[in-house]
N, C-alpha and C positions, 0 to 999 in steps of 0.2 A: 584312676580316679577322674571323674568328670569335672570339668571346670564350668564356671557360670556361662562362659561363651559357648561351650559345647552343648550345655543344657538348653540355652536359648535357640541355638541352631536346630537342634533336634525338635524342640517345641514348634519352631517355625515350619520345619519340614512336615511334622505331624498335621499342623493346621492347614497348610497348603494342600497336602495330600488328601485330607478329608474334604476340604472345600471343592477341589477339582473333581474328586470322585463323586461327590453329591451332584455337582453340576452335570457331569456326564450321565449319571443315573436319571436326572431330571430330563435331559435331552432324549434319552431312550424312552422315557414315559410319554413325552410329547409325540415322538414318532409312532409309538403304539396307538396313542389316541387318534392321531391323524389317519392311521391305517384303518382303525375301526370306524371312524366317522366318514371318511371319503372313499376308502378302498385303495388298495395298492396300485391300481391301474389309472387312477384319476389324475388329471392335470395338476390340480391343486396339491395333491400329495407329492407329485413329482417335483414341483417347484420348491416346496418347503423341505422335503426330504433331503434334497441335495445340499441345502444350506445347513440343515441340522447335522447331516453326516460330516460336513466340513468342520463344524464346531466340535463335534465329538472327536474327530481325528486330531484336531488342534489340542484338545484337552489331553488326549492320549499321549501326544508328543510331549506336552508339558509335564505330564506325569513321568514319562520316560526320562526326561531331562532332570527331573527332581532326584531320581536315583543316582545321577552322575554328580550333582552338586552337593548333596547331603553327605554327612560323614559315613564312612564305610560301615560303621557298626550300627547305623540307624536301621531299625527294623520296621519302619512304617508300612512298607509295601508287602511285608510278610504276614500281616494280620490275616488270619483265617487260612493260612497255608500250612499243610501238614509238613512237619519236619522229618518224619520217617515214613518209609514205604514198606508195606508187607504184601507179598504175593502168595496167595494160597496155592498149594501144589496142584489142586484140581484145575487151576487156570492155565497151566502149562499146555502148550500145543501138543497135539497127539503125533504130529508128523515129525520129520527130521528137523533138527535145528539148523537154521540158515542165518548166516551173519548178515547184519544190516549194512554192511559195507559195500564196496564197489563190486558189482556183479558183471561189469562191462565186457566189452568185446572189441 
């Protein structure tokens, strides 16, 4: 049974997750617009792109931290993620099966 405190924390986590995700998406839009306007090789794009990437990385880091500080049963980061996986038999490799483990020498 969820308590009021848990509900408020999950609501806070949902709000922050949505806000940071929207900010990151907006930064990506700005980067795309800069690429189309000035070209990826221009000096102006290079100067702005570096800072925009820094901001996007910072938001990614904050989103990652959010998964650590929010309750373990919070599902905010799982929105849009499939909970089951199915592989069609036709997708199997035709060759011999090789383990993905250590192949070393």
